[in-house]
All heavy atoms as TSV, in Angstrom:
chain	resi	resn	atom	element	x	y	z
A	1	MET	N	N	-54.111	-9.277	3.514
A	1	MET	CA	C	-52.912	-9.882	3.981
A	1	MET	C	C	-51.772	-9.757	3.101
A	1	MET	O	O	-50.636	-9.734	3.560
A	1	MET	CB	C	-53.284	-11.396	4.246
A	1	MET	CG	C	-52.160	-12.161	4.823
A	1	MET	SD	S	-52.765	-13.423	5.863
A	1	MET	CE	C	-51.286	-14.179	6.306
A	2	ASN	N	N	-52.039	-9.725	1.790
A	2	ASN	CA	C	-50.937	-9.572	0.782
A	2	ASN	C	C	-50.235	-8.263	0.947
A	2	ASN	O	O	-49.009	-8.123	0.716
A	2	ASN	CB	C	-51.531	-9.797	-0.572
A	2	ASN	CG	C	-50.432	-10.156	-1.544
A	2	ASN	OD1	O	-49.305	-10.344	-1.204
A	2	ASN	ND2	N	-50.820	-10.127	-2.894
A	3	ASP	N	N	-50.939	-7.254	1.232
A	3	ASP	CA	C	-50.438	-5.896	1.511
A	3	ASP	C	C	-49.426	-5.831	2.633
A	3	ASP	O	O	-48.404	-5.204	2.608
A	3	ASP	CB	C	-51.476	-4.810	1.629
A	3	ASP	CG	C	-52.299	-4.554	0.346
A	3	ASP	OD1	O	-51.751	-4.853	-0.699
A	3	ASP	OD2	O	-53.466	-4.172	0.418
A	4	ILE	N	N	-49.787	-6.547	3.687
A	4	ILE	CA	C	-48.976	-6.676	4.868
A	4	ILE	C	C	-47.571	-7.233	4.506
A	4	ILE	O	O	-46.505	-6.799	4.854
A	4	ILE	CB	C	-49.562	-7.452	6.056
A	4	ILE	CG1	C	-50.799	-6.617	6.469
A	4	ILE	CG2	C	-48.600	-7.668	7.183
A	4	ILE	CD1	C	-51.644	-7.302	7.470
A	5	LYS	N	N	-47.651	-8.382	3.698
A	5	LYS	CA	C	-46.350	-9.087	3.285
A	5	LYS	C	C	-45.493	-8.138	2.429
A	5	LYS	O	O	-44.331	-8.087	2.590
A	5	LYS	CB	C	-46.641	-10.319	2.646
A	5	LYS	CG	C	-47.182	-11.381	3.520
A	5	LYS	CD	C	-47.362	-12.758	2.744
A	5	LYS	CE	C	-47.905	-13.826	3.714
A	5	LYS	NZ	N	-48.083	-15.005	3.033
A	6	LYS	N	N	-46.105	-7.426	1.471
A	6	LYS	CA	C	-45.380	-6.495	0.618
A	6	LYS	C	C	-44.707	-5.413	1.371
A	6	LYS	O	O	-43.633	-5.027	1.198
A	6	LYS	CB	C	-46.331	-5.904	-0.443
A	6	LYS	CG	C	-46.647	-6.871	-1.559
A	6	LYS	CD	C	-47.445	-6.089	-2.572
A	6	LYS	CE	C	-47.762	-7.115	-3.774
A	6	LYS	NZ	N	-48.662	-6.453	-4.782
A	7	GLU	N	N	-45.522	-4.809	2.338
A	7	GLU	CA	C	-44.842	-3.777	3.188
A	7	GLU	C	C	-43.798	-4.341	3.983
A	7	GLU	O	O	-42.718	-3.688	4.188
A	7	GLU	CB	C	-46.013	-3.147	4.092
A	7	GLU	CG	C	-46.973	-2.233	3.331
A	7	GLU	CD	C	-48.077	-1.772	4.304
A	7	GLU	OE1	O	-47.823	-1.761	5.469
A	7	GLU	OE2	O	-49.089	-1.306	3.744
A	8	SER	N	N	-43.972	-5.536	4.563
A	8	SER	CA	C	-42.899	-6.105	5.340
A	8	SER	C	C	-41.601	-6.363	4.552
A	8	SER	O	O	-40.601	-6.166	4.984
A	8	SER	CB	C	-43.410	-7.415	5.967
A	8	SER	OG	O	-42.409	-8.081	6.637
A	9	VAL	N	N	-41.815	-6.951	3.322
A	9	VAL	CA	C	-40.679	-7.187	2.492
A	9	VAL	C	C	-40.027	-5.881	2.061
A	9	VAL	O	O	-38.716	-5.815	2.147
A	9	VAL	CB	C	-41.050	-7.926	1.184
A	9	VAL	CG1	C	-39.895	-8.026	0.145
A	9	VAL	CG2	C	-41.581	-9.321	1.537
A	10	ILE	N	N	-40.748	-4.906	1.701
A	10	ILE	CA	C	-40.210	-3.621	1.369
A	10	ILE	C	C	-39.429	-3.005	2.531
A	10	ILE	O	O	-38.322	-2.446	2.422
A	10	ILE	CB	C	-41.233	-2.618	0.840
A	10	ILE	CG1	C	-41.725	-3.072	-0.533
A	10	ILE	CG2	C	-40.687	-1.184	0.716
A	10	ILE	CD1	C	-42.918	-2.403	-1.035
A	11	GLN	N	N	-40.055	-3.057	3.750
A	11	GLN	CA	C	-39.445	-2.517	4.914
A	11	GLN	C	C	-38.059	-3.314	5.160
A	11	GLN	O	O	-37.048	-2.712	5.581
A	11	GLN	CB	C	-40.278	-2.569	6.094
A	11	GLN	CG	C	-39.761	-1.902	7.403
A	11	GLN	CD	C	-39.583	-0.387	7.109
A	11	GLN	OE1	O	-40.367	0.249	6.427
A	11	GLN	NE2	N	-38.495	0.105	7.702
A	12	LYS	N	N	-38.127	-4.660	4.986
A	12	LYS	CA	C	-36.882	-5.352	5.281
A	12	LYS	C	C	-35.757	-5.059	4.258
A	12	LYS	O	O	-34.540	-4.973	4.648
A	12	LYS	CB	C	-37.162	-6.894	5.157
A	12	LYS	CG	C	-37.915	-7.432	6.281
A	12	LYS	CD	C	-38.141	-8.946	6.186
A	12	LYS	CE	C	-38.905	-9.520	7.392
A	12	LYS	NZ	N	-39.138	-10.899	7.259
A	13	VAL	N	N	-36.121	-4.788	3.033
A	13	VAL	CA	C	-35.139	-4.360	2.004
A	13	VAL	C	C	-34.513	-2.978	2.388
A	13	VAL	O	O	-33.276	-2.788	2.346
A	13	VAL	CB	C	-35.708	-4.316	0.611
A	13	VAL	CG1	C	-34.849	-3.624	-0.380
A	13	VAL	CG2	C	-36.149	-5.750	0.183
A	14	LYS	N	N	-35.330	-2.040	2.826
A	14	LYS	CA	C	-34.955	-0.788	3.217
A	14	LYS	C	C	-34.010	-0.888	4.498
A	14	LYS	O	O	-32.990	-0.259	4.537
A	14	LYS	CB	C	-36.066	0.209	3.551
A	14	LYS	CG	C	-36.802	0.699	2.436
A	14	LYS	CD	C	-37.977	1.551	2.819
A	14	LYS	CE	C	-38.808	2.016	1.621
A	14	LYS	NZ	N	-39.952	2.867	2.089
A	15	ASP	N	N	-34.387	-1.653	5.448
A	15	ASP	CA	C	-33.598	-1.856	6.625
A	15	ASP	C	C	-32.287	-2.457	6.253
A	15	ASP	O	O	-31.194	-2.086	6.846
A	15	ASP	CB	C	-34.368	-2.701	7.662
A	15	ASP	CG	C	-35.438	-2.023	8.379
A	15	ASP	OD1	O	-35.608	-0.860	8.201
A	15	ASP	OD2	O	-36.334	-2.668	8.970
A	16	GLY	N	N	-32.209	-3.491	5.370
A	16	GLY	CA	C	-31.123	-4.081	4.968
A	16	GLY	C	C	-30.107	-3.195	4.295
A	16	GLY	O	O	-28.908	-3.234	4.473
A	17	PHE	N	N	-30.594	-2.310	3.432
A	17	PHE	CA	C	-29.857	-1.383	2.717
A	17	PHE	C	C	-29.147	-0.458	3.654
A	17	PHE	O	O	-28.040	-0.126	3.558
A	17	PHE	CB	C	-30.735	-0.584	1.771
A	17	PHE	CG	C	-29.988	0.606	1.107
A	17	PHE	CD1	C	-29.198	0.427	0.051
A	17	PHE	CD2	C	-30.246	1.862	1.622
A	17	PHE	CE1	C	-28.468	1.409	-0.489
A	17	PHE	CE2	C	-29.571	2.911	0.954
A	17	PHE	CZ	C	-28.760	2.713	-0.065
A	18	TRP	N	N	-29.970	0.185	4.615
A	18	TRP	CA	C	-29.403	1.159	5.572
A	18	TRP	C	C	-28.379	0.460	6.466
A	18	TRP	O	O	-27.362	1.019	6.822
A	18	TRP	CB	C	-30.493	1.849	6.332
A	18	TRP	CG	C	-31.214	2.774	5.483
A	18	TRP	CD1	C	-32.478	2.722	5.166
A	18	TRP	CD2	C	-30.711	3.932	4.838
A	18	TRP	NE1	N	-32.810	3.693	4.253
A	18	TRP	CE2	C	-31.752	4.505	4.129
A	18	TRP	CE3	C	-29.524	4.560	4.812
A	18	TRP	CZ2	C	-31.615	5.691	3.372
A	18	TRP	CZ3	C	-29.329	5.701	4.072
A	18	TRP	CH2	C	-30.435	6.230	3.361
A	19	ARG	N	N	-28.676	-0.804	6.923
A	19	ARG	CA	C	-27.635	-1.496	7.708
A	19	ARG	C	C	-26.326	-1.749	6.871
A	19	ARG	O	O	-25.249	-1.523	7.500
A	19	ARG	CB	C	-28.223	-2.843	8.197
A	19	ARG	CG	C	-29.281	-2.663	9.191
A	19	ARG	CD	C	-29.713	-3.940	9.829
A	19	ARG	NE	N	-30.789	-3.778	10.715
A	19	ARG	CZ	C	-31.378	-4.726	11.394
A	19	ARG	NH1	N	-31.129	-5.973	11.113
A	19	ARG	NH2	N	-32.340	-4.509	12.223
A	20	GLY	N	N	-26.501	-2.172	5.732
A	20	GLY	CA	C	-25.306	-2.381	4.864
A	20	GLY	C	C	-24.585	-1.142	4.628
A	20	GLY	O	O	-23.262	-1.097	4.685
A	21	LEU	N	N	-25.213	-0.038	4.326
A	21	LEU	CA	C	-24.577	1.228	4.114
A	21	LEU	C	C	-23.849	1.709	5.412
A	21	LEU	O	O	-22.697	2.088	5.298
A	21	LEU	CB	C	-25.612	2.276	3.701
A	21	LEU	CG	C	-25.036	3.616	3.308
A	21	LEU	CD1	C	-24.188	3.524	2.099
A	21	LEU	CD2	C	-26.223	4.572	3.041
A	22	GLY	N	N	-24.510	1.535	6.564
A	22	GLY	CA	C	-23.866	1.893	7.780
A	22	GLY	C	C	-22.631	1.034	8.095
A	22	GLY	O	O	-21.587	1.533	8.624
A	23	THR	N	N	-22.756	-0.242	7.795
A	23	THR	CA	C	-21.615	-1.138	8.029
A	23	THR	C	C	-20.466	-0.686	7.086
A	23	THR	O	O	-19.327	-0.646	7.498
A	23	THR	CB	C	-22.044	-2.583	7.724
A	23	THR	OG1	O	-23.049	-2.907	8.647
A	23	THR	CG2	C	-20.859	-3.562	7.980
A	24	ALA	N	N	-20.779	-0.488	5.833
A	24	ALA	CA	C	-19.666	-0.113	4.825
A	24	ALA	C	C	-18.997	1.207	5.291
A	24	ALA	O	O	-17.724	1.288	5.314
A	24	ALA	CB	C	-20.291	0.122	3.449
A	25	ILE	N	N	-19.755	2.202	5.683
A	25	ILE	CA	C	-19.153	3.471	6.174
A	25	ILE	C	C	-18.361	3.203	7.450
A	25	ILE	O	O	-17.216	3.773	7.551
A	25	ILE	CB	C	-20.290	4.562	6.436
A	25	ILE	CG1	C	-20.912	4.947	5.098
A	25	ILE	CG2	C	-19.699	5.759	7.105
A	25	ILE	CD1	C	-22.079	5.744	5.195
A	26	GLY	N	N	-18.869	2.529	8.418
A	26	GLY	CA	C	-18.086	2.195	9.600
A	26	GLY	C	C	-16.767	1.422	9.316
A	26	GLY	O	O	-15.722	1.824	9.904
A	27	LEU	N	N	-16.829	0.487	8.413
A	27	LEU	CA	C	-15.640	-0.275	8.173
A	27	LEU	C	C	-14.562	0.640	7.490
A	27	LEU	O	O	-13.404	0.498	7.668
A	27	LEU	CB	C	-15.993	-1.464	7.271
A	27	LEU	CG	C	-16.720	-2.635	7.955
A	27	LEU	CD1	C	-17.148	-3.669	6.946
A	27	LEU	CD2	C	-15.655	-3.294	8.963
A	28	THR	N	N	-15.098	1.494	6.562
A	28	THR	CA	C	-14.181	2.381	5.842
A	28	THR	C	C	-13.478	3.380	6.876
A	28	THR	O	O	-12.281	3.541	6.698
A	28	THR	CB	C	-15.016	3.176	4.804
A	28	THR	OG1	O	-15.651	2.161	3.882
A	28	THR	CG2	C	-14.067	4.103	3.941
A	29	ILE	N	N	-14.232	3.923	7.687
A	29	ILE	CA	C	-13.752	4.916	8.622
A	29	ILE	C	C	-12.717	4.114	9.578
A	29	ILE	O	O	-11.651	4.607	9.843
A	29	ILE	CB	C	-14.821	5.610	9.453
A	29	ILE	CG1	C	-15.577	6.590	8.487
A	29	ILE	CG2	C	-14.275	6.421	10.601
A	29	ILE	CD1	C	-16.841	7.157	9.055
A	30	GLY	N	N	-13.135	2.932	10.023
A	30	GLY	CA	C	-12.329	2.178	10.964
A	30	GLY	C	C	-11.039	1.766	10.285
A	30	GLY	O	O	-9.894	1.908	10.874
A	31	PHE	N	N	-11.071	1.414	9.027
A	31	PHE	CA	C	-9.828	0.973	8.297
A	31	PHE	C	C	-8.931	2.204	8.101
A	31	PHE	O	O	-7.747	2.084	8.280
A	31	PHE	CB	C	-10.187	0.422	6.874
A	31	PHE	CG	C	-8.983	0.143	6.059
A	31	PHE	CD1	C	-8.232	-1.071	6.369
A	31	PHE	CD2	C	-8.614	0.882	5.074
A	31	PHE	CE1	C	-7.115	-1.322	5.557
A	31	PHE	CE2	C	-7.434	0.632	4.278
A	31	PHE	CZ	C	-6.751	-0.495	4.493
A	32	ALA	N	N	-9.581	3.363	7.844
A	32	ALA	CA	C	-8.652	4.570	7.610
A	32	ALA	C	C	-7.986	4.947	8.933
A	32	ALA	O	O	-6.792	5.287	8.918
A	32	ALA	CB	C	-9.592	5.778	7.137
A	33	ILE	N	N	-8.696	4.783	10.001
A	33	ILE	CA	C	-8.055	5.197	11.315
A	33	ILE	C	C	-6.904	4.229	11.717
A	33	ILE	O	O	-5.789	4.579	11.997
A	33	ILE	CB	C	-9.082	5.306	12.345
A	33	ILE	CG1	C	-10.025	6.399	12.200
A	33	ILE	CG2	C	-8.500	5.335	13.817
A	33	ILE	CD1	C	-11.205	6.453	13.122
A	34	VAL	N	N	-7.242	2.938	11.525
A	34	VAL	CA	C	-6.243	1.875	11.886
A	34	VAL	C	C	-5.060	1.902	10.985
A	34	VAL	O	O	-3.883	1.824	11.387
A	34	VAL	CB	C	-6.914	0.446	11.916
A	34	VAL	CG1	C	-5.861	-0.583	12.051
A	34	VAL	CG2	C	-7.889	0.309	13.009
A	35	SER	N	N	-5.335	2.071	9.712
A	35	SER	CA	C	-4.098	2.149	8.784
A	35	SER	C	C	-3.287	3.416	9.030
A	35	SER	O	O	-2.068	3.364	8.924
A	35	SER	CB	C	-4.599	2.065	7.315
A	35	SER	OG	O	-5.466	3.155	6.932
A	36	THR	N	N	-3.880	4.474	9.245
A	36	THR	CA	C	-3.165	5.750	9.518
A	36	THR	C	C	-2.329	5.592	10.819
A	36	THR	O	O	-1.157	5.983	10.800
A	36	THR	CB	C	-4.088	6.996	9.728
A	36	THR	OG1	O	-4.929	7.130	8.503
A	36	THR	CG2	C	-3.353	8.222	10.021
A	37	LEU	N	N	-2.878	4.986	11.814
A	37	LEU	CA	C	-2.071	4.739	13.084
A	37	LEU	C	C	-0.938	3.886	12.833
A	37	LEU	O	O	0.217	4.064	13.312
A	37	LEU	CB	C	-2.939	4.250	14.170
A	37	LEU	CG	C	-3.999	5.200	14.761
A	37	LEU	CD1	C	-5.002	4.471	15.749
A	37	LEU	CD2	C	-3.330	6.290	15.397
A	38	LEU	N	N	-1.227	2.681	12.032
A	38	LEU	CA	C	-0.114	1.876	11.763
A	38	LEU	C	C	0.918	2.420	10.901
A	38	LEU	O	O	2.137	2.224	11.252
A	38	LEU	CB	C	-0.707	0.611	10.999
A	38	LEU	CG	C	0.182	-0.536	10.700
A	38	LEU	CD1	C	0.696	-1.133	11.996
A	38	LEU	CD2	C	-0.504	-1.592	9.917
A	39	ILE	N	N	0.689	3.205	9.899
A	39	ILE	CA	C	1.694	3.858	9.087
A	39	ILE	C	C	2.527	4.881	9.957
A	39	ILE	O	O	3.790	4.958	9.751
A	39	ILE	CB	C	0.988	4.588	7.918
A	39	ILE	CG1	C	0.527	3.598	6.935
A	39	ILE	CG2	C	1.972	5.599	7.231
A	39	ILE	CD1	C	-0.392	4.104	5.802
A	40	ASN	N	N	1.865	5.568	10.781
A	40	ASN	CA	C	2.561	6.560	11.737
A	40	ASN	C	C	3.488	5.765	12.660
A	40	ASN	O	O	4.606	6.345	12.909
A	40	ASN	CB	C	1.626	7.380	12.440
A	40	ASN	CG	C	1.035	8.410	11.585
A	40	ASN	OD1	O	1.658	8.953	10.551
A	40	ASN	ND2	N	-0.226	8.928	11.861
A	41	LEU	N	N	3.029	4.619	13.126
A	41	LEU	CA	C	3.890	3.860	14.014
A	41	LEU	C	C	5.145	3.298	13.307
A	41	LEU	O	O	6.230	3.354	13.793
A	41	LEU	CB	C	3.101	2.683	14.650
A	41	LEU	CG	C	2.189	3.116	15.755
A	41	LEU	CD1	C	1.344	1.860	16.252
A	41	LEU	CD2	C	2.955	3.637	17.011
A	42	ILE	N	N	4.926	2.858	12.073
A	42	ILE	CA	C	6.043	2.375	11.303
A	42	ILE	C	C	7.013	3.522	10.924
A	42	ILE	O	O	8.220	3.288	10.979
A	42	ILE	CB	C	5.436	1.787	9.927
A	42	ILE	CG1	C	4.785	0.492	10.304
A	42	ILE	CG2	C	6.668	1.458	9.014
A	42	ILE	CD1	C	4.047	-0.141	9.146
A	43	ARG	N	N	6.577	4.756	10.619
A	43	ARG	CA	C	7.379	5.849	10.436
A	43	ARG	C	C	8.227	6.170	11.676
A	43	ARG	O	O	9.403	6.552	11.568
A	43	ARG	CB	C	6.582	7.022	9.852
A	43	ARG	CG	C	6.132	6.930	8.449
A	43	ARG	CD	C	5.449	8.106	8.008
A	43	ARG	NE	N	4.936	7.991	6.634
A	43	ARG	CZ	C	4.141	8.894	6.007
A	43	ARG	NH1	N	3.784	9.964	6.711
A	43	ARG	NH2	N	3.801	8.647	4.880
A	44	LEU	N	N	7.559	6.109	12.831
A	44	LEU	CA	C	8.245	6.446	14.028
A	44	LEU	C	C	9.316	5.455	14.289
A	44	LEU	O	O	10.379	5.800	14.851
A	44	LEU	CB	C	7.239	6.513	15.221
A	44	LEU	CG	C	6.363	7.807	15.288
A	44	LEU	CD1	C	5.365	7.582	16.422
A	44	LEU	CD2	C	7.202	9.011	15.458
A	45	GLY	N	N	9.176	4.234	13.893
A	45	GLY	CA	C	10.085	3.172	14.095
A	45	GLY	C	C	11.185	3.134	13.089
A	45	GLY	O	O	12.108	2.243	13.122
A	46	GLY	N	N	11.227	4.117	12.198
A	46	GLY	CA	C	12.292	4.098	11.197
A	46	GLY	C	C	11.919	3.445	9.852
A	46	GLY	O	O	12.795	3.300	9.062
A	47	GLY	N	N	10.673	3.057	9.742
A	47	GLY	CA	C	10.281	2.418	8.425
A	47	GLY	C	C	10.569	0.930	8.495
A	47	GLY	O	O	11.019	0.374	9.463
A	48	LEU	N	N	10.365	0.368	7.397
A	48	LEU	CA	C	10.594	-1.050	7.250
A	48	LEU	C	C	11.590	-1.349	6.001
A	48	LEU	O	O	11.123	-1.539	4.969
A	48	LEU	CB	C	9.333	-1.875	6.859
A	48	LEU	CG	C	8.348	-1.913	8.081
A	48	LEU	CD1	C	7.039	-2.549	7.536
A	48	LEU	CD2	C	8.856	-2.643	9.181
A	49	PRO	N	N	12.864	-1.258	6.309
A	49	PRO	CA	C	13.877	-1.395	5.239
A	49	PRO	C	C	13.785	-2.786	4.650
A	49	PRO	O	O	14.120	-2.867	3.396
A	49	PRO	CB	C	15.219	-1.167	5.929
A	49	PRO	CG	C	14.920	-1.369	7.360
A	49	PRO	CD	C	13.505	-1.027	7.650
A	50	ILE	N	N	13.490	-3.763	5.257
A	50	ILE	CA	C	13.351	-5.115	4.808
A	50	ILE	C	C	12.298	-5.168	3.667
A	50	ILE	O	O	12.511	-5.704	2.633
A	50	ILE	CB	C	13.187	-6.158	5.881
A	50	ILE	CG1	C	14.294	-6.239	6.868
A	50	ILE	CG2	C	12.922	-7.503	5.239
A	50	ILE	CD1	C	14.042	-6.987	8.145
A	51	VAL	N	N	11.200	-4.631	4.037
A	51	VAL	CA	C	10.014	-4.663	3.034
A	51	VAL	C	C	10.294	-3.720	1.888
A	51	VAL	O	O	10.092	-4.146	0.737
A	51	VAL	CB	C	8.702	-4.246	3.776
A	51	VAL	CG1	C	7.630	-4.072	2.790
A	51	VAL	CG2	C	8.347	-5.084	4.830
A	52	GLY	N	N	10.980	-2.580	2.095
A	52	GLY	CA	C	11.356	-1.612	1.085
A	52	GLY	C	C	12.393	-2.432	0.154
A	52	GLY	O	O	12.228	-2.258	-1.048
A	53	ASN	N	N	13.317	-3.134	0.692
A	53	ASN	CA	C	14.384	-3.765	-0.141
A	53	ASN	C	C	13.630	-4.969	-0.956
A	53	ASN	O	O	14.035	-5.168	-2.081
A	53	ASN	CB	C	15.384	-4.383	0.701
A	53	ASN	CG	C	16.306	-3.312	1.332
A	53	ASN	OD1	O	16.389	-2.261	0.792
A	53	ASN	ND2	N	16.983	-3.570	2.471
A	54	PHE	N	N	12.695	-5.579	-0.274
A	54	PHE	CA	C	11.934	-6.639	-1.044
A	54	PHE	C	C	11.208	-6.120	-2.273
A	54	PHE	O	O	11.370	-6.692	-3.410
A	54	PHE	CB	C	10.916	-7.305	-0.079
A	54	PHE	CG	C	10.065	-8.352	-0.738
A	54	PHE	CD1	C	10.604	-9.483	-1.133
A	54	PHE	CD2	C	8.762	-8.058	-0.851
A	54	PHE	CE1	C	9.720	-10.476	-1.725
A	54	PHE	CE2	C	7.911	-9.006	-1.483
A	54	PHE	CZ	C	8.320	-10.211	-1.902
A	55	PHE	N	N	10.462	-5.058	-2.046
A	55	PHE	CA	C	9.792	-4.420	-3.224
A	55	PHE	C	C	10.764	-3.892	-4.207
A	55	PHE	O	O	10.496	-3.943	-5.516
A	55	PHE	CB	C	8.833	-3.290	-2.803
A	55	PHE	CG	C	7.598	-3.875	-2.133
A	55	PHE	CD1	C	7.306	-3.559	-0.750
A	55	PHE	CD2	C	6.748	-4.706	-2.795
A	55	PHE	CE1	C	6.082	-4.050	-0.252
A	55	PHE	CE2	C	5.633	-5.249	-2.256
A	55	PHE	CZ	C	5.288	-4.895	-0.986
A	56	ALA	N	N	11.892	-3.335	-3.797
A	56	ALA	CA	C	12.864	-2.818	-4.751
A	56	ALA	C	C	13.425	-3.983	-5.579
A	56	ALA	O	O	13.704	-3.766	-6.799
A	56	ALA	CB	C	13.992	-2.113	-3.983
A	57	SER	N	N	13.633	-5.103	-5.026
A	57	SER	CA	C	14.239	-6.262	-5.759
A	57	SER	C	C	13.133	-6.694	-6.728
A	57	SER	O	O	13.518	-7.151	-7.879
A	57	SER	CB	C	14.668	-7.353	-4.841
A	57	SER	OG	O	13.528	-7.959	-4.134
A	58	ILE	N	N	11.906	-6.703	-6.466
A	58	ILE	CA	C	10.815	-7.084	-7.363
A	58	ILE	C	C	10.796	-6.174	-8.514
A	58	ILE	O	O	10.710	-6.618	-9.665
A	58	ILE	CB	C	9.439	-7.056	-6.630
A	58	ILE	CG1	C	9.368	-8.228	-5.671
A	58	ILE	CG2	C	8.355	-7.275	-7.635
A	58	ILE	CD1	C	8.112	-8.229	-4.816
A	59	VAL	N	N	10.948	-4.787	-8.242
A	59	VAL	CA	C	11.023	-3.812	-9.342
A	59	VAL	C	C	12.257	-4.115	-10.251
A	59	VAL	O	O	12.098	-4.098	-11.484
A	59	VAL	CB	C	11.062	-2.417	-8.800
A	59	VAL	CG1	C	11.249	-1.416	-9.865
A	59	VAL	CG2	C	9.670	-2.107	-8.101
A	60	ASP	N	N	13.395	-4.370	-9.736
A	60	ASP	CA	C	14.628	-4.638	-10.446
A	60	ASP	C	C	14.468	-5.844	-11.366
A	60	ASP	O	O	14.753	-5.814	-12.457
A	60	ASP	CB	C	15.791	-4.803	-9.516
A	60	ASP	CG	C	16.163	-3.543	-8.867
A	60	ASP	OD1	O	15.845	-2.501	-9.367
A	60	ASP	OD2	O	16.895	-3.645	-7.755
A	61	VAL	N	N	13.930	-6.934	-10.773
A	61	VAL	CA	C	13.696	-8.141	-11.461
A	61	VAL	C	C	12.730	-7.978	-12.675
A	61	VAL	O	O	12.904	-8.443	-13.811
A	61	VAL	CB	C	13.198	-9.350	-10.661
A	61	VAL	CG1	C	12.770	-10.488	-11.442
A	61	VAL	CG2	C	14.318	-9.701	-9.657
A	62	THR	N	N	11.669	-7.177	-12.392
A	62	THR	CA	C	10.685	-6.896	-13.406
A	62	THR	C	C	11.293	-6.048	-14.538
A	62	THR	O	O	11.122	-6.358	-15.818
A	62	THR	CB	C	9.441	-6.087	-12.808
A	62	THR	OG1	O	8.914	-6.880	-11.799
A	62	THR	CG2	C	8.448	-5.832	-13.869
A	63	GLN	N	N	12.133	-5.055	-14.160
A	63	GLN	CA	C	12.813	-4.182	-15.290
A	63	GLN	C	C	13.719	-5.078	-16.096
A	63	GLN	O	O	13.752	-4.874	-17.274
A	63	GLN	CB	C	13.463	-3.023	-14.593
A	63	GLN	CG	C	12.639	-1.985	-14.134
A	63	GLN	CD	C	13.256	-0.844	-13.392
A	63	GLN	OE1	O	14.471	-1.033	-12.945
A	63	GLN	NE2	N	12.592	0.193	-13.180
A	64	VAL	N	N	14.500	-5.900	-15.496
A	64	VAL	CA	C	15.421	-6.786	-16.153
A	64	VAL	C	C	14.631	-7.712	-17.088
A	64	VAL	O	O	15.047	-7.900	-18.267
A	64	VAL	CB	C	16.291	-7.667	-15.219
A	64	VAL	CG1	C	17.024	-8.720	-15.970
A	64	VAL	CG2	C	17.211	-6.679	-14.461
A	65	SER	N	N	13.542	-8.227	-16.678
A	65	SER	CA	C	12.741	-9.142	-17.445
A	65	SER	C	C	12.133	-8.365	-18.666
A	65	SER	O	O	12.061	-8.904	-19.795
A	65	SER	CB	C	11.592	-9.727	-16.634
A	65	SER	OG	O	10.708	-10.474	-17.387
A	66	LEU	N	N	11.703	-7.141	-18.414
A	66	LEU	CA	C	11.051	-6.425	-19.533
A	66	LEU	C	C	12.238	-6.069	-20.557
A	66	LEU	O	O	11.957	-5.956	-21.748
A	66	LEU	CB	C	10.363	-5.087	-19.029
A	66	LEU	CG	C	9.135	-5.335	-18.303
A	66	LEU	CD1	C	8.708	-4.034	-17.670
A	66	LEU	CD2	C	8.097	-5.945	-19.215
A	67	GLU	N	N	13.430	-5.771	-20.083
A	67	GLU	CA	C	14.525	-5.408	-21.028
A	67	GLU	C	C	14.904	-6.536	-21.857
A	67	GLU	O	O	15.212	-6.426	-22.986
A	67	GLU	CB	C	15.724	-4.835	-20.248
A	67	GLU	CG	C	15.500	-3.513	-19.588
A	67	GLU	CD	C	16.603	-3.003	-18.745
A	67	GLU	OE1	O	17.594	-3.777	-18.578
A	67	GLU	OE2	O	16.542	-1.943	-18.252
A	68	ARG	N	N	14.873	-7.721	-21.282
A	68	ARG	CA	C	15.185	-8.961	-22.028
A	68	ARG	C	C	14.173	-9.323	-23.141
A	68	ARG	O	O	14.468	-9.830	-24.195
A	68	ARG	CB	C	15.266	-10.154	-21.124
A	68	ARG	CG	C	16.572	-10.096	-20.279
A	68	ARG	CD	C	16.598	-11.404	-19.395
A	68	ARG	NE	N	17.799	-11.310	-18.466
A	68	ARG	CZ	C	17.966	-12.162	-17.566
A	68	ARG	NH1	N	17.094	-13.084	-17.299
A	68	ARG	NH2	N	19.044	-11.990	-16.673
A	69	ARG	N	N	12.844	-8.957	-22.900
A	69	ARG	CA	C	11.786	-9.160	-23.899
A	69	ARG	C	C	12.073	-8.322	-25.086
A	69	ARG	O	O	11.872	-8.640	-26.204
A	69	ARG	CB	C	10.497	-8.895	-23.301
A	69	ARG	CG	C	9.981	-9.976	-22.426
A	69	ARG	CD	C	8.583	-9.679	-22.092
A	69	ARG	NE	N	7.974	-10.696	-21.178
A	69	ARG	CZ	C	6.820	-10.578	-20.713
A	69	ARG	NH1	N	6.016	-9.667	-20.975
A	69	ARG	NH2	N	6.414	-11.644	-19.901
A	70	ASN	N	N	12.604	-7.091	-24.872
A	70	ASN	CA	C	12.760	-6.176	-25.985
A	70	ASN	C	C	14.083	-6.372	-26.596
A	70	ASN	O	O	14.449	-6.277	-27.562
A	70	ASN	CB	C	12.575	-4.722	-25.542
A	70	ASN	CG	C	11.150	-4.415	-25.034
A	70	ASN	OD1	O	10.265	-5.079	-25.517
A	70	ASN	ND2	N	11.049	-3.518	-24.173
């Protein structure tokens, strides 16, 4: 009876590993497809100047802050 439990536990671990691996691969491929489509839609719409300006202002503030430190 002990051998049956060991085989069952080992089989569950193997099954869990393969399910987790399959889920990870599926999520990765799905994310790549969705993000690619989203980026292409944003490019077709002319980009996001508001977001670009926001990040540019963060970079400017960071550079000014670093210059003041030195």
